[in-house]
N, C-alpha and C positions, 0 to 999 in steps of 0.2 A: 524714380524710386517707387517701389510698391508700397502702398498704404495698407496698414493693418486695419481690419474691421472685425467686429465681433457682435453677434446678434444679442448675446446675453451678458449682462454685467450685474454686479452686486450694487448695493446702494451707494457705495463710494466709487463706483465706476470701474472696479477691478474686473477684468475679463473673467467670465465663467466659461472655461474652455478646456478641452482635453489635451493631453500631451501630443496625441497624434495630429491634432489640428495645428498645433504650433509647429510640429515637424513638417507638415504640408506647407505652411507659410514659409518656413525657413528654406525649404526646397525651391519654392517660387522665387524667393529673394536671391538665392544662389544662381538660378537660371537668369535672372534679370541682371545680376551683377557681373558674374563671370561663369558662363555655362560650362567652360572646360573644367571647373572645379568639381563637376559631377560625372567626370569620365575617367576611365583608366585604360592603360595600354594592354592589349591582348595579343598573344602570339598563338595562333592556331586554336586548338581546343583547350589549351592550358593558359588561362589569363594570367598576366603578370601585373599584379596590383601595385601601381605606383601613382597614387593620387597626387594631384597638385595641391599644395597646402595653401589654405587661405591666409592672407596677410591681414591680421586684424587692424593694424594701423592704416593700411590702404583702404580697407572697407569702411572704417569709421570716418576717415577724412574725405575720401573721394566718392563714396556712395551715400553715406548719411550726411555729409557736410559738417561733421563735428570737429571741433578742436579737441586735441588731447593735451592736457597739462599735467605735470608732475609736481606734487607739493607734499609737505608733511601735513596731512589732513588731521585736524584736531577734533576730538570728541570727548565729552565728559563721561561717556559710558565706561564702566569699569569691566575688566575681565576679557576684553576682546580688542582687536585692532582693525581699523578700517582698511580695506584693500583698495576700494575705488568708490566713485560716486558719479551719478548722472545728474546733470543740472538742466532743468527744464525752462527756467525763466532767468532773466537778468537778476543776479543774486549775489549777496555778500556771503562768502564762505570763510569760516574761521580756520586758519592754518597756524602751524607752529613755526616761528622764526628762530632757527637754530643759531644764527649769527648773533642775535640780540637776546636769546633765551627768553622769548616771550611769545604770546599769541597775537595775531593781527588778522584783520579782515581783508580779503581780496575780492575785487569785483569780477565776477565770472559771467560771461555771456551765455545766453540760452543755447542748448544743444551741446554743451561742453561735457566731455568725459574727463574726470579727474582720476589720476592714479596716485596712490600713496607712494612715496619714495622707497619705502621698504618693499613694496610689491615689485618695483622695477629693479632695485639694486641688490636685493638679498634673496629673492625667491626664484625658483625654476622658471625659465621662459614660458613653459606651458601654462603656469599659473597666471603669469602676466597677461598672456594672450587670452586666456579664458576670462579673466577679469574685464578686459576691454570688451569682449563679445557679450558678457553678462550685462555690462552697462549699456551697450548698444541694444540689447534686448529690452531693457527698461525704456529706452528712448523710442523704440519702435512699437512696443506693446502697451505702454502705460501713459500715453499722452493725455488721455481723458481724465486720468487720476490726478496728474500733477501739473499739467499745463494751465497757466492762467493768462487771460488776456490782459495786456497792459492797461492800467487805469488812465482815464483822460487826464492829460497834463503830466503823465509819468515821464521822468527824465533821468538820465544816468547820474546827474549830480544831486538829485534830490534824496528823498528818504527811501533808498533801496532796501528791501527787507533782508533779514538774515536767512540762513539756509533752511530754516524750519518750514516744512510744508510743501516745498517745491524742489528740493534736492534730495535724491535718494542716497543715503550713506550706507554702503554695503560692507558688512563686517567680513573679515577673513574667513570666519567659520561658516559663512553662508555660501561662499563661492564654490560651485562645483559639487555641492553635497547632494545626496540622494533625496528622495521626497520626504522621508521621515514622517513626522507628525505635522500636518498642516491644519492649523486652527484659526489663525487670524488672516485678514486680508493681506497683511504684509507678508505672512508666510507664503501665501499663494503667489504673490507677485515675485518674491524671490525665487520660488520654484519655477515659475514661468520664465524668468530671465535665465536661469540655469538651463532649462530645457532648450530655449532658443540657442544659447551659446553652444551647448553640446551638439545640437543638430546642425549647426553651421560649421563647426570645426570637425565633426565626425559624422558626415551625412550618412544616413542609413543605406543609401544607394551604393556607397563605397565601403563603409565600415563593416556592414554585415558580411559581404562576400570575402573581405580580407580576413576577418576573424574565422570564418568557416574554413578558409583555406589553411589557416594555421592549425585548426582542430584536426583536419584530415591528415596533416603531417604527423601529428601525435597519435593519430588513430583513436581519438577519443571523441566520438561523434554519435549522438543518439537523436534521431529525428531532427537533425540540423541544429541541435543545441548541445551545450556541454553540461553534463550532469556531474556536479561535484560539490563538495563542501567548500564554502568560501572562507572558512576559518581553518587555521592550520591544524589538521588532524594527523600530520605525519605521513600521509599517503602520497603516492606518486601523482594521484589525481590533483591534489592541491598544488603540487609543484608544477604540473602541466598548466593548470589554470593560471597561476601567477606568471609563468613564462609567456603565455599568450597575451595576458594583460600588458606585460612589459613591452612586448613587441608592438602591440597596437598603439600604446602610448608614444613610443618612439616614432612609429610610422606616421602618425597624425599630428605629432608635435604638441602633445598635451601631457598633463601629469598622469601618474599612475592612478590617482584617485578618480580623475575625470574619466579615464578609459574604463575603469571598473564600473562606475555608475552607468556608463553607456552600454556596457555588456549586459547588465541586468535590465536596463530600460528596454533594449531591443529584443529581449527574450533569448539572448544567446547563452545564458547561464541559468541554471536552476539547482536548488538543493535537491537531493535524491528522495523526494517525497512525491507521490502520485499527483497530489493537487498542485504542487509547485511546478512540476514538469508540464502539466496541462496548461497552467496559466502562462508559463514562459513560452510554450508553443503557440498559444493564442496571440501573445504580443509579437512574436517573431513574424507570424503570418500577416499580422496587421501592418507592421512596418515594411515588410516586403511588398505589400500591395501598393505602396506609394509609387513604385516605378513600373508596375506590371500593367 
């Protein structure tokens, strides 16, 4: 397994790193795990894009060596629901016991990925898969933040701490969202985990050519990116944009939301303003450089 390293960190050991560097790391991980996930079938001069889809369960269990468990994860936070969690140390985690209508602590080994039962049973598979890769991102990128060495004399039957401090509880609203406003170290870590998950499930090497081929079919292609409003203005351009996002989500097995975020991240879409178009073009060339 490839180890993550970062030359710069904040005081709490959160990596100080650009998204493109996380994309490079994800690409190296894919090469190490299953290089065929970075290839597509080509027929003559007209490539037929049919990427092999990453299986998050196989990646987490057989590459990271993580256990994946499904529970009703309990939190006292109001107004949001936990989608998943990454457990870094032997830890007691509070779950809700539906059979007895009470909460209880379960002992979870280090390196475990927890999924909330709602994520598995009631949400689109794309969201479930993205959540697994988001938690895998935490386990790969944030060991220095959360990993603690066992104390001398530490044993599984002794005073094992509760989840505070070494288990990352990830709220549903944080999974797959765009960068938004990043203020705290936690905001940056959630963004980094999302970036890793997006680049693993939608590698730029495959995602960019696939989307560009869809753009050419709609004949809406300007300097290799799509110039359109991302809010419904009643135009055909908006409809074409939504259709391309829908196709990309289906092709790569992710949610509409995740595909839309990746479109913007890779510079494949821009609002029709000169500065926005230039910035998108810069991002597009940057991500294309990963495999050139």
